[in-house]
PDB file of N, H, CA, C and O in Angstrom:
ATOM      1  N   UNK A   1     -21.818 -29.763  96.066  1.00  0.00           N
ATOM      2  CA  UNK A   1     -20.664 -30.025  95.235  1.00  0.00           C
ATOM      3  C   UNK A   1     -19.403 -29.878  96.077  1.00  0.00           C
ATOM      4  O   UNK A   1     -19.291 -28.971  96.903  1.00  0.00           O
ATOM      5  N   UNK A   2     -18.482 -30.762  95.860  1.00  0.00           N
ATOM      6  H   UNK A   2     -18.572 -31.499  95.190  1.00  0.00           H
ATOM      7  CA  UNK A   2     -17.205 -30.730  96.565  1.00  0.00           C
ATOM      8  C   UNK A   2     -16.338 -29.601  95.990  1.00  0.00           C
ATOM      9  O   UNK A   2     -16.158 -29.535  94.775  1.00  0.00           O
ATOM     10  N   UNK A   3     -15.803 -28.720  96.828  1.00  0.00           N
ATOM     11  H   UNK A   3     -15.950 -28.773  97.815  1.00  0.00           H
ATOM     12  CA  UNK A   3     -15.025 -27.599  96.323  1.00  0.00           C
ATOM     13  C   UNK A   3     -13.596 -27.959  95.892  1.00  0.00           C
ATOM     14  O   UNK A   3     -12.820 -27.066  95.551  1.00  0.00           O
ATOM     15  N   UNK A   4     -13.240 -29.229  95.900  1.00  0.00           N
ATOM     16  H   UNK A   4     -13.870 -29.955  96.177  1.00  0.00           H
ATOM     17  CA  UNK A   4     -11.878 -29.625  95.533  1.00  0.00           C
ATOM     18  C   UNK A   4     -11.546 -29.206  94.113  1.00  0.00           C
ATOM     19  O   UNK A   4     -12.373 -29.326  93.210  1.00  0.00           O
ATOM     20  N   UNK A   5     -10.335 -28.716  93.922  1.00  0.00           N
ATOM     21  H   UNK A   5      -9.662 -28.619  94.656  1.00  0.00           H
ATOM     22  CA  UNK A   5      -9.875 -28.361  92.580  1.00  0.00           C
ATOM     23  C   UNK A   5      -9.435 -29.578  91.801  1.00  0.00           C
ATOM     24  O   UNK A   5      -9.668 -29.679  90.597  1.00  0.00           O
ATOM     25  N   UNK A   6      -8.789 -30.512  92.504  1.00  0.00           N
ATOM     26  H   UNK A   6      -8.599 -30.430  93.482  1.00  0.00           H
ATOM     27  CA  UNK A   6      -8.299 -31.733  91.883  1.00  0.00           C
ATOM     28  C   UNK A   6      -8.919 -32.927  92.585  1.00  0.00           C
ATOM     29  O   UNK A   6      -8.971 -32.970  93.814  1.00  0.00           O
ATOM     30  N   UNK A   7      -9.387 -33.893  91.814  1.00  0.00           N
ATOM     31  H   UNK A   7      -9.345 -33.858  90.816  1.00  0.00           H
ATOM     32  CA  UNK A   7     -10.027 -35.064  92.388  1.00  0.00           C
ATOM     33  C   UNK A   7      -9.387 -36.335  91.840  1.00  0.00           C
ATOM     34  O   UNK A   7      -8.796 -36.328  90.760  1.00  0.00           O
ATOM     35  N   UNK A   8      -9.507 -37.411  92.584  1.00  0.00           N
ATOM     36  H   UNK A   8      -9.987 -37.417  93.462  1.00  0.00           H
ATOM     37  CA  UNK A   8      -8.929 -38.686  92.179  1.00  0.00           C
ATOM     38  C   UNK A   8      -9.700 -39.280  90.991  1.00  0.00           C
ATOM     39  O   UNK A   8     -10.817 -38.864  90.686  1.00  0.00           O
ATOM     40  N   UNK A   9      -9.089 -40.240  90.345  1.00  0.00           N
ATOM     41  H   UNK A   9      -8.181 -40.578  90.592  1.00  0.00           H
ATOM     42  CA  UNK A   9      -9.739 -40.923  89.222  1.00  0.00           C
ATOM     43  C   UNK A   9     -11.059 -41.578  89.673  1.00  0.00           C
ATOM     44  O   UNK A   9     -12.082 -41.372  89.022  1.00  0.00           O
ATOM     45  N   UNK A  10     -11.065 -42.351  90.758  1.00  0.00           N
ATOM     46  H   UNK A  10     -10.234 -42.518  91.287  1.00  0.00           H
ATOM     47  CA  UNK A  10     -12.329 -42.955  91.174  1.00  0.00           C
ATOM     48  C   UNK A  10     -13.417 -41.916  91.501  1.00  0.00           C
ATOM     49  O   UNK A  10     -14.590 -42.123  91.187  1.00  0.00           O
ATOM     50  N   UNK A  11     -13.023 -40.807  92.129  1.00  0.00           N
ATOM     51  H   UNK A  11     -12.070 -40.639  92.384  1.00  0.00           H
ATOM     52  CA  UNK A  11     -13.997 -39.756  92.440  1.00  0.00           C
ATOM     53  C   UNK A  11     -14.529 -39.107  91.178  1.00  0.00           C
ATOM     54  O   UNK A  11     -15.719 -38.803  91.099  1.00  0.00           O
ATOM     55  N   UNK A  12     -13.672 -38.888  90.187  1.00  0.00           N
ATOM     56  H   UNK A  12     -12.705 -39.135  90.252  1.00  0.00           H
ATOM     57  CA  UNK A  12     -14.096 -38.301  88.909  1.00  0.00           C
ATOM     58  C   UNK A  12     -15.102 -39.211  88.214  1.00  0.00           C
ATOM     59  O   UNK A  12     -16.115 -38.743  87.694  1.00  0.00           O
ATOM     60  N   UNK A  13     -14.821 -40.502  88.207  1.00  0.00           N
ATOM     61  H   UNK A  13     -13.998 -40.882  88.629  1.00  0.00           H
ATOM     62  CA  UNK A  13     -15.724 -41.461  87.579  1.00  0.00           C
ATOM     63  C   UNK A  13     -17.090 -41.451  88.278  1.00  0.00           C
ATOM     64  O   UNK A  13     -18.134 -41.427  87.626  1.00  0.00           O
ATOM     65  N   UNK A  14     -17.063 -41.469  89.592  1.00  0.00           N
ATOM     66  H   UNK A  14     -16.215 -41.489  90.122  1.00  0.00           H
ATOM     67  CA  UNK A  14     -18.297 -41.485  90.363  1.00  0.00           C
ATOM     68  C   UNK A  14     -19.081 -40.195  90.193  1.00  0.00           C
ATOM     69  O   UNK A  14     -20.311 -40.214  90.148  1.00  0.00           O
ATOM     70  N   UNK A  15     -18.379 -39.082  90.100  1.00  0.00           N
ATOM     71  H   UNK A  15     -17.380 -39.066  90.137  1.00  0.00           H
ATOM     72  CA  UNK A  15     -19.043 -37.775  90.005  1.00  0.00           C
ATOM     73  C   UNK A  15     -19.904 -37.658  88.761  1.00  0.00           C
ATOM     74  O   UNK A  15     -20.986 -37.073  88.807  1.00  0.00           O
ATOM     75  N   UNK A  16     -19.430 -38.215  87.638  1.00  0.00           N
ATOM     76  H   UNK A  16     -18.551 -38.690  87.601  1.00  0.00           H
ATOM     77  CA  UNK A  16     -20.223 -38.064  86.421  1.00  0.00           C
ATOM     78  C   UNK A  16     -20.736 -39.397  85.858  1.00  0.00           C
ATOM     79  O   UNK A  16     -21.356 -39.428  84.794  1.00  0.00           O
ATOM     80  N   UNK A  17     -20.475 -40.495  86.575  1.00  0.00           N
ATOM     81  H   UNK A  17     -19.971 -40.470  87.439  1.00  0.00           H
ATOM     82  CA  UNK A  17     -21.079 -41.784  86.203  1.00  0.00           C
ATOM     83  C   UNK A  17     -20.467 -42.441  84.993  1.00  0.00           C
ATOM     84  O   UNK A  17     -21.191 -43.011  84.176  1.00  0.00           O
ATOM     85  N   UNK A  18     -19.147 -42.381  84.848  1.00  0.00           N
ATOM     86  H   UNK A  18     -18.559 -41.918  85.511  1.00  0.00           H
ATOM     87  CA  UNK A  18     -18.491 -43.064  83.722  1.00  0.00           C
ATOM     88  C   UNK A  18     -17.464 -44.037  84.283  1.00  0.00           C
ATOM     89  O   UNK A  18     -17.117 -43.980  85.462  1.00  0.00           O
ATOM     90  N   UNK A  19     -16.983 -44.932  83.424  1.00  0.00           N
ATOM     91  H   UNK A  19     -17.265 -44.978  82.466  1.00  0.00           H
ATOM     92  CA  UNK A  19     -15.983 -45.903  83.829  1.00  0.00           C
ATOM     93  C   UNK A  19     -14.569 -45.342  83.714  1.00  0.00           C
ATOM     94  O   UNK A  19     -14.321 -44.325  83.067  1.00  0.00           O
ATOM     95  N   UNK A  20     -13.659 -46.047  84.367  1.00  0.00           N
ATOM     96  H   UNK A  20     -13.860 -46.874  84.893  1.00  0.00           H
ATOM     97  CA  UNK A  20     -12.256 -45.630  84.397  1.00  0.00           C
ATOM     98  C   UNK A  20     -11.631 -45.578  83.008  1.00  0.00           C
ATOM     99  O   UNK A  20     -10.947 -44.612  82.669  1.00  0.00           O
ATOM    100  N   UNK A  21     -11.861 -46.610  82.208  1.00  0.00           N
ATOM    101  H   UNK A  21     -12.417 -47.394  82.484  1.00  0.00           H
ATOM    102  CA  UNK A  21     -11.274 -46.651  80.865  1.00  0.00           C
ATOM    103  C   UNK A  21     -11.760 -45.494  80.020  1.00  0.00           C
ATOM    104  O   UNK A  21     -10.982 -44.871  79.299  1.00  0.00           O
ATOM    105  N   UNK A  22     -13.063 -45.203  80.111  1.00  0.00           N
ATOM    106  H   UNK A  22     -13.696 -45.709  80.697  1.00  0.00           H
ATOM    107  CA  UNK A  22     -13.645 -44.097  79.346  1.00  0.00           C
ATOM    108  C   UNK A  22     -13.018 -42.786  79.788  1.00  0.00           C
ATOM    109  O   UNK A  22     -12.711 -41.938  78.950  1.00  0.00           O
ATOM    110  N   UNK A  23     -12.822 -42.602  81.087  1.00  0.00           N
ATOM    111  H   UNK A  23     -13.072 -43.290  81.769  1.00  0.00           H
ATOM    112  CA  UNK A  23     -12.190 -41.391  81.593  1.00  0.00           C
ATOM    113  C   UNK A  23     -10.753 -41.284  81.089  1.00  0.00           C
ATOM    114  O   UNK A  23     -10.338 -40.215  80.641  1.00  0.00           O
ATOM    115  N   UNK A  24      -9.995 -42.367  81.155  1.00  0.00           N
ATOM    116  H   UNK A  24     -10.332 -43.235  81.519  1.00  0.00           H
ATOM    117  CA  UNK A  24      -8.605 -42.317  80.682  1.00  0.00           C
ATOM    118  C   UNK A  24      -8.543 -41.999  79.186  1.00  0.00           C
ATOM    119  O   UNK A  24      -7.600 -41.346  78.739  1.00  0.00           O
ATOM    120  N   UNK A  25      -9.525 -42.446  78.410  1.00  0.00           N
ATOM    121  H   UNK A  25     -10.291 -42.976  78.773  1.00  0.00           H
ATOM    122  CA  UNK A  25      -9.565 -42.105  76.965  1.00  0.00           C
ATOM    123  C   UNK A  25      -9.763 -40.602  76.804  1.00  0.00           C
ATOM    124  O   UNK A  25      -9.116 -39.982  75.960  1.00  0.00           O
ATOM    125  N   UNK A  26     -10.648 -40.010  77.599  1.00  0.00           N
ATOM    126  H   UNK A  26     -11.175 -40.514  78.284  1.00  0.00           H
ATOM    127  CA  UNK A  26     -10.881 -38.564  77.521  1.00  0.00           C
ATOM    128  C   UNK A  26      -9.643 -37.794  77.968  1.00  0.00           C
ATOM    129  O   UNK A  26      -9.332 -36.745  77.405  1.00  0.00           O
ATOM    130  N   UNK A  27      -8.936 -38.301  78.971  1.00  0.00           N
ATOM    131  H   UNK A  27      -9.188 -39.154  79.428  1.00  0.00           H
ATOM    132  CA  UNK A  27      -7.707 -37.650  79.407  1.00  0.00           C
ATOM    133  C   UNK A  27      -6.652 -37.720  78.296  1.00  0.00           C
ATOM    134  O   UNK A  27      -5.949 -36.739  78.050  1.00  0.00           O
ATOM    135  N   UNK A  28      -6.537 -38.855  77.636  1.00  0.00           N
ATOM    136  H   UNK A  28      -7.108 -39.651  77.836  1.00  0.00           H
ATOM    137  CA  UNK A  28      -5.543 -39.034  76.580  1.00  0.00           C
ATOM    138  C   UNK A  28      -5.811 -38.119  75.386  1.00  0.00           C
ATOM    139  O   UNK A  28      -4.877 -37.619  74.758  1.00  0.00           O
ATOM    140  N   UNK A  29      -7.072 -37.905  75.080  1.00  0.00           N
ATOM    141  H   UNK A  29      -7.830 -38.311  75.590  1.00  0.00           H
ATOM    142  CA  UNK A  29      -7.395 -37.040  73.924  1.00  0.00           C
ATOM    143  C   UNK A  29      -7.391 -35.567  74.295  1.00  0.00           C
ATOM    144  O   UNK A  29      -7.485 -34.705  73.421  1.00  0.00           O
ATOM    145  N   UNK A  30      -7.282 -35.269  75.586  1.00  0.00           N
ATOM    146  H   UNK A  30      -7.205 -35.968  76.296  1.00  0.00           H
ATOM    147  CA  UNK A  30      -7.208 -33.887  76.033  1.00  0.00           C
ATOM    148  C   UNK A  30      -8.539 -33.214  76.293  1.00  0.00           C
ATOM    149  O   UNK A  30      -8.583 -32.005  76.521  1.00  0.00           O
ATOM    150  N   UNK A  31      -9.640 -33.979  76.264  1.00  0.00           N
ATOM    151  H   UNK A  31      -9.604 -34.961  76.079  1.00  0.00           H
ATOM    152  CA  UNK A  31     -10.958 -33.411  76.532  1.00  0.00           C
ATOM    153  C   UNK A  31     -11.118 -32.989  77.985  1.00  0.00           C
ATOM    154  O   UNK A  31     -11.849 -32.050  78.300  1.00  0.00           O
ATOM    155  N   UNK A  32     -10.418 -33.703  78.864  1.00  0.00           N
ATOM    156  H   UNK A  32      -9.824 -34.465  78.608  1.00  0.00           H
ATOM    157  CA  UNK A  32     -10.449 -33.431  80.292  1.00  0.00           C
ATOM    158  C   UNK A  32      -9.004 -33.276  80.763  1.00  0.00           C
ATOM    159  O   UNK A  32      -8.147 -34.084  80.405  1.00  0.00           O
ATOM    160  N   UNK A  33      -8.731 -32.261  81.551  1.00  0.00           N
ATOM    161  H   UNK A  33      -9.427 -31.605  81.843  1.00  0.00           H
ATOM    162  CA  UNK A  33      -7.352 -32.021  82.021  1.00  0.00           C
ATOM    163  C   UNK A  33      -7.069 -32.784  83.302  1.00  0.00           C
ATOM    164  O   UNK A  33      -7.954 -33.023  84.124  1.00  0.00           O
ATOM    165  N   UNK A  34      -5.815 -33.156  83.442  1.00  0.00           N
ATOM    166  H   UNK A  34      -5.096 -32.963  82.774  1.00  0.00           H
ATOM    167  CA  UNK A  34      -5.371 -33.813  84.668  1.00  0.00           C
ATOM    168  C   UNK A  34      -3.910 -33.455  84.920  1.00  0.00           C
ATOM    169  O   UNK A  34      -3.220 -32.936  84.043  1.00  0.00           O
ATOM    170  N   UNK A  35      -3.460 -33.741  86.125  1.00  0.00           N
ATOM    171  H   UNK A  35      -4.020 -34.163  86.838  1.00  0.00           H
ATOM    172  CA  UNK A  35      -2.058 -33.515  86.490  1.00  0.00           C
ATOM    173  C   UNK A  35      -1.551 -34.741  87.209  1.00  0.00           C
ATOM    174  O   UNK A  35      -2.318 -35.522  87.771  1.00  0.00           O
ATOM    175  N   UNK A  36      -0.266 -34.891  87.180  1.00  0.00           N
ATOM    176  H   UNK A  36       0.358 -34.257  86.723  1.00  0.00           H
ATOM    177  CA  UNK A  36       0.389 -35.978  87.902  1.00  0.00           C
ATOM    178  C   UNK A  36       0.942 -35.384  89.187  1.00  0.00           C
ATOM    179  O   UNK A  36       1.660 -34.385  89.158  1.00  0.00           O
ATOM    180  N   UNK A  37       0.607 -35.998  90.312  1.00  0.00           N
ATOM    181  H   UNK A  37       0.023 -36.810  90.336  1.00  0.00           H
ATOM    182  CA  UNK A  37       1.097 -35.549  91.621  1.00  0.00           C
ATOM    183  C   UNK A  37       1.785 -36.735  92.271  1.00  0.00           C
ATOM    184  O   UNK A  37       1.139 -37.574  92.900  1.00  0.00           O
ATOM    185  N   UNK A  38       3.091 -36.798  92.116  1.00  0.00           N
ATOM    186  H   UNK A  38       3.615 -36.117  91.605  1.00  0.00           H
ATOM    187  CA  UNK A  38       3.814 -37.989  92.563  1.00  0.00           C
ATOM    188  C   UNK A  38       3.426 -39.147  91.687  1.00  0.00           C
ATOM    189  O   UNK A  38       3.602 -39.094  90.470  1.00  0.00           O
ATOM    190  N   UNK A  39       2.892 -40.208  92.294  1.00  0.00           N
ATOM    191  H   UNK A  39       2.749 -40.251  93.283  1.00  0.00           H
ATOM    192  CA  UNK A  39       2.446 -41.365  91.533  1.00  0.00           C
ATOM    193  C   UNK A  39       0.968 -41.309  91.168  1.00  0.00           C
ATOM    194  O   UNK A  39       0.474 -42.160  90.428  1.00  0.00           O
ATOM    195  N   UNK A  40       0.266 -40.310  91.684  1.00  0.00           N
ATOM    196  H   UNK A  40       0.667 -39.619  92.286  1.00  0.00           H
ATOM    197  CA  UNK A  40      -1.182 -40.198  91.480  1.00  0.00           C
ATOM    198  C   UNK A  40      -1.509 -39.322  90.274  1.00  0.00           C
ATOM    199  O   UNK A  40      -0.800 -38.360  89.978  1.00  0.00           O
ATOM    200  N   UNK A  41      -2.583 -39.669  89.591  1.00  0.00           N
ATOM    201  H   UNK A  41      -3.159 -40.450  89.832  1.00  0.00           H
ATOM    202  CA  UNK A  41      -3.156 -38.847  88.525  1.00  0.00           C
ATOM    203  C   UNK A  41      -4.391 -38.189  89.122  1.00  0.00           C
ATOM    204  O   UNK A  41      -5.294 -38.873  89.606  1.00  0.00           O
ATOM    205  N   UNK A  42      -4.431 -36.857  89.087  1.00  0.00           N
ATOM    206  H   UNK A  42      -3.698 -36.301  88.694  1.00  0.00           H
ATOM    207  CA  UNK A  42      -5.570 -36.119  89.625  1.00  0.00           C
ATOM    208  C   UNK A  42      -6.258 -35.351  88.508  1.00  0.00           C
ATOM    209  O   UNK A  42      -5.602 -34.752  87.657  1.00  0.00           O
ATOM    210  N   UNK A  43      -7.567 -35.373  88.519  1.00  0.00           N
ATOM    211  H   UNK A  43      -8.101 -35.860  89.211  1.00  0.00           H
ATOM    212  CA  UNK A  43      -8.380 -34.761  87.464  1.00  0.00           C
ATOM    213  C   UNK A  43      -8.788 -33.359  87.911  1.00  0.00           C
ATOM    214  O   UNK A  43      -9.182 -33.144  89.057  1.00  0.00           O
ATOM    215  N   UNK A  44      -8.686 -32.422  86.986  1.00  0.00           N
ATOM    216  H   UNK A  44      -8.366 -32.598  86.055  1.00  0.00           H
ATOM    217  CA  UNK A  44      -9.133 -31.049  87.222  1.00  0.00           C
ATOM    218  C   UNK A  44     -10.674 -31.059  87.258  1.00  0.00           C
ATOM    219  O   UNK A  44     -11.320 -31.309  86.241  1.00  0.00           O
ATOM    220  N   UNK A  45     -11.251 -30.787  88.436  1.00  0.00           N
ATOM    221  H   UNK A  45     -10.726 -30.584  89.262  1.00  0.00           H
ATOM    222  CA  UNK A  45     -12.700 -30.898  88.627  1.00  0.00           C
ATOM    223  C   UNK A  45     -13.465 -29.951  87.687  1.00  0.00           C
ATOM    224  O   UNK A  45     -14.496 -30.334  87.132  1.00  0.00           O
ATOM    225  N   UNK A  46     -12.974 -28.740  87.510  1.00  0.00           N
ATOM    226  H   UNK A  46     -12.137 -28.430  87.961  1.00  0.00           H
ATOM    227  CA  UNK A  46     -13.654 -27.778  86.633  1.00  0.00           C
ATOM    228  C   UNK A  46     -13.652 -28.273  85.184  1.00  0.00           C
ATOM    229  O   UNK A  46     -14.650 -28.121  84.480  1.00  0.00           O
ATOM    230  N   UNK A  47     -12.561 -28.852  84.742  1.00  0.00           N
ATOM    231  H   UNK A  47     -11.750 -28.976  85.314  1.00  0.00           H
ATOM    232  CA  UNK A  47     -12.465 -29.394  83.389  1.00  0.00           C
ATOM    233  C   UNK A  47     -13.440 -30.550  83.204  1.00  0.00           C
ATOM    234  O   UNK A  47     -14.097 -30.653  82.168  1.00  0.00           O
ATOM    235  N   UNK A  48     -13.536 -31.423  84.211  1.00  0.00           N
ATOM    236  H   UNK A  48     -13.002 -31.339  85.052  1.00  0.00           H
ATOM    237  CA  UNK A  48     -14.449 -32.559  84.173  1.00  0.00           C
ATOM    238  C   UNK A  48     -15.892 -32.086  84.059  1.00  0.00           C
ATOM    239  O   UNK A  48     -16.662 -32.585  83.237  1.00  0.00           O
ATOM    240  N   UNK A  49     -16.240 -31.128  84.887  1.00  0.00           N
ATOM    241  H   UNK A  49     -15.615 -30.723  85.554  1.00  0.00           H
ATOM    242  CA  UNK A  49     -17.613 -30.619  84.885  1.00  0.00           C
ATOM    243  C   UNK A  49     -17.938 -29.877  83.600  1.00  0.00           C
ATOM    244  O   UNK A  49     -19.057 -29.981  83.097  1.00  0.00           O
ATOM    245  N   UNK A  50     -16.980 -29.128  83.056  1.00  0.00           N
ATOM    246  H   UNK A  50     -16.071 -29.044  83.464  1.00  0.00           H
ATOM    247  CA  UNK A  50     -17.189 -28.424  81.793  1.00  0.00           C
ATOM    248  C   UNK A  50     -17.392 -29.426  80.660  1.00  0.00           C
ATOM    249  O   UNK A  50     -18.253 -29.233  79.802  1.00  0.00           O
ATOM    250  N   UNK A  51     -16.597 -30.498  80.660  1.00  0.00           N
ATOM    251  H   UNK A  51     -15.898 -30.655  81.357  1.00  0.00           H
ATOM    252  CA  UNK A  51     -16.749 -31.532  79.617  1.00  0.00           C
ATOM    253  C   UNK A  51     -18.131 -32.158  79.698  1.00  0.00           C
ATOM    254  O   UNK A  51     -18.806 -32.307  78.680  1.00  0.00           O
ATOM    255  N   UNK A  52     -18.558 -32.528  80.905  1.00  0.00           N
ATOM    256  H   UNK A  52     -18.010 -32.408  81.732  1.00  0.00           H
ATOM    257  CA  UNK A  52     -19.877 -33.156  81.091  1.00  0.00           C
ATOM    258  C   UNK A  52     -21.004 -32.196  80.656  1.00  0.00           C
ATOM    259  O   UNK A  52     -21.975 -32.620  80.029  1.00  0.00           O
ATOM    260  N   UNK A  53     -20.871 -30.942  80.985  1.00  0.00           N
ATOM    261  H   UNK A  53     -20.083 -30.598  81.495  1.00  0.00           H
ATOM    262  CA  UNK A  53     -21.894 -29.943  80.636  1.00  0.00           C
ATOM    263  C   UNK A  53     -21.967 -29.698  79.135  1.00  0.00           C
ATOM    264  O   UNK A  53     -23.009 -29.286  78.625  1.00  0.00           O
ATOM    265  N   UNK A  54     -20.877 -29.945  78.426  1.00  0.00           N
ATOM    266  H   UNK A  54     -20.030 -30.279  78.840  1.00  0.00           H
ATOM    267  CA  UNK A  54     -20.846 -29.698  76.993  1.00  0.00           C
ATOM    268  C   UNK A  54     -21.492 -30.821  76.167  1.00  0.00           C
ATOM    269  O   UNK A  54     -21.738 -30.656  74.972  1.00  0.00           O
ATOM    270  N   UNK A  55     -21.761 -31.948  76.808  1.00  0.00           N
ATOM    271  H   UNK A  55     -21.561 -32.081  77.779  1.00  0.00           H
ATOM    272  CA  UNK A  55     -22.319 -33.087  76.087  1.00  0.00           C
ATOM    273  C   UNK A  55     -23.822 -32.972  75.929  1.00  0.00           C
ATOM    274  O   UNK A  55     -24.512 -32.470  76.817  1.00  0.00           O
ATOM    275  N   UNK A  56     -24.335 -33.443  74.783  1.00  0.00           N
ATOM    276  H   UNK A  56     -23.775 -33.851  74.062  1.00  0.00           H
ATOM    277  CA  UNK A  56     -25.788 -33.523  74.664  1.00  0.00           C
ATOM    278  C   UNK A  56     -26.315 -34.555  75.657  1.00  0.00           C
ATOM    279  O   UNK A  56     -25.599 -35.493  76.007  1.00  0.00           O
ATOM    280  N   UNK A  57     -27.541 -34.399  76.108  1.00  0.00           N
ATOM    281  H   UNK A  57     -28.123 -33.638  75.823  1.00  0.00           H
ATOM    282  CA  UNK A  57     -28.102 -35.293  77.106  1.00  0.00           C
ATOM    283  C   UNK A  57     -28.088 -36.755  76.654  1.00  0.00           C
ATOM    284  O   UNK A  57     -27.861 -37.647  77.471  1.00  0.00           O
ATOM    285  N   UNK A  58     -28.323 -37.007  75.383  1.00  0.00           N
ATOM    286  H   UNK A  58     -28.507 -36.282  74.719  1.00  0.00           H
ATOM    287  CA  UNK A  58     -28.320 -38.380  74.883  1.00  0.00           C
ATOM    288  C   UNK A  58     -26.941 -39.036  75.022  1.00  0.00           C
ATOM    289  O   UNK A  58     -26.851 -40.236  75.285  1.00  0.00           O
ATOM    290  N   UNK A  59     -25.883 -38.266  74.850  1.00  0.00           N
ATOM    291  H   UNK A  59     -25.956 -37.292  74.636  1.00  0.00           H
ATOM    292  CA  UNK A  59     -24.536 -38.793  74.976  1.00  0.00           C
ATOM    293  C   UNK A  59     -24.202 -39.072  76.440  1.00  0.00           C
ATOM    294  O   UNK A  59     -23.477 -40.021  76.736  1.00  0.00           O
ATOM    295  N   UNK A  60     -24.718 -38.264  77.347  1.00  0.00           N
ATOM    296  H   UNK A  60     -25.307 -37.493  77.106  1.00  0.00           H
ATOM    297  CA  UNK A  60     -24.516 -38.506  78.779  1.00  0.00           C
ATOM    298  C   UNK A  60     -25.167 -39.816  79.198  1.00  0.00           C
ATOM    299  O   UNK A  60     -24.579 -40.597  79.947  1.00  0.00           O
ATOM    300  N   UNK A  61     -26.392 -40.057  78.710  1.00  0.00           N
ATOM    301  H   UNK A  61     -26.870 -39.423  78.101  1.00  0.00           H
ATOM    302  CA  UNK A  61     -27.097 -41.298  79.047  1.00  0.00           C
ATOM    303  C   UNK A  61     -26.323 -42.503  78.507  1.00  0.00           C
ATOM    304  O   UNK A  61     -26.214 -43.524  79.186  1.00  0.00           O
ATOM    305  N   UNK A  62     -25.790 -42.388  77.294  1.00  0.00           N
ATOM    306  H   UNK A  62     -25.879 -41.559  76.742  1.00  0.00           H
ATOM    307  CA  UNK A  62     -25.057 -43.481  76.698  1.00  0.00           C
ATOM    308  C   UNK A  62     -23.771 -43.746  77.495  1.00  0.00           C
ATOM    309  O   UNK A  62     -23.429 -44.906  77.725  1.00  0.00           O
ATOM    310  N   UNK A  63     -23.065 -42.713  77.914  1.00  0.00           N
ATOM    311  H   UNK A  63     -23.343 -41.771  77.727  1.00  0.00           H
ATOM    312  CA  UNK A  63     -21.830 -42.879  78.684  1.00  0.00           C
ATOM    313  C   UNK A  63     -22.136 -43.519  80.033  1.00  0.00           C
ATOM    314  O   UNK A  63     -21.409 -44.408  80.474  1.00  0.00           O
ATOM    315  N   UNK A  64     -23.196 -43.077  80.685  1.00  0.00           N
ATOM    316  H   UNK A  64     -23.787 -42.354  80.326  1.00  0.00           H
ATOM    317  CA  UNK A  64     -23.555 -43.638  81.976  1.00  0.00           C
ATOM    318  C   UNK A  64     -24.002 -45.079  81.838  1.00  0.00           C
ATOM    319  O   UNK A  64     -23.702 -45.908  82.697  1.00  0.00           O
ATOM    320  N   UNK A  65     -24.708 -45.384  80.780  1.00  0.00           N
ATOM    321  H   UNK A  65     -24.953 -44.711  80.082  1.00  0.00           H
ATOM    322  CA  UNK A  65     -25.159 -46.758  80.557  1.00  0.00           C
ATOM    323  C   UNK A  65     -23.982 -47.703  80.350  1.00  0.00           C
ATOM    324  O   UNK A  65     -24.004 -48.838  80.825  1.00  0.00           O
ATOM    325  N   UNK A  66     -22.961 -47.242  79.648  1.00  0.00           N
ATOM    326  H   UNK A  66     -22.943 -46.320  79.262  1.00  0.00           H
ATOM    327  CA  UNK A  66     -21.768 -48.042  79.412  1.00  0.00           C
ATOM    328  C   UNK A  66     -20.942 -48.253  80.666  1.00  0.00           C
ATOM    329  O   UNK A  66     -20.170 -49.209  80.734  1.00  0.00           O
ATOM    330  N   UNK A  67     -21.080 -47.398  81.650  1.00  0.00           N
ATOM    331  H   UNK A  67     -21.707 -46.621  81.595  1.00  0.00           H
ATOM    332  CA  UNK A  67     -20.301 -47.486  82.887  1.00  0.00           C
ATOM    333  C   UNK A  67     -20.938 -48.422  83.912  1.00  0.00           C
ATOM    334  O   UNK A  67     -20.293 -48.794  84.892  1.00  0.00           O
ATOM    335  N   UNK A  68     -22.203 -48.807  83.694  1.00  0.00           N
ATOM    336  H   UNK A  68     -22.727 -48.504  82.898  1.00  0.00           H
ATOM    337  CA  UNK A  68     -22.856 -49.684  84.648  1.00  0.00           C
ATOM    338  C   UNK A  68     -22.389 -51.109  84.442  1.00  0.00           C
ATOM    339  O   UNK A  68     -22.143 -51.516  83.306  1.00  0.00           O
ATOM    340  N   UNK A  69     -22.257 -51.899  85.543  1.00  0.00           N
ATOM    341  H   UNK A  69     -22.457 -51.568  86.465  1.00  0.00           H
ATOM    342  CA  UNK A  69     -21.813 -53.293  85.409  1.00  0.00           C
ATOM    343  C   UNK A  69     -22.836 -54.162  84.765  1.00  0.00           C
ATOM    344  O   UNK A  69     -22.605 -55.358  84.585  1.00  0.00           O
TER     345      UNK A  69
END
């Protein structure tokens, strides 16, 4: 696991297998924390991992399935 505290949007999506739009929806609703650093939006890695861990396995499969092209 990468020890970074803050990760980029593409890295966050790749880390848990979801799409960008889905991630931005979770950020907007406050399920996952992020910060603005200049022009960049960075995701709190601990918040992302806690959110993913809180989901039932069936919901994780559904989210990952929706993120595939």
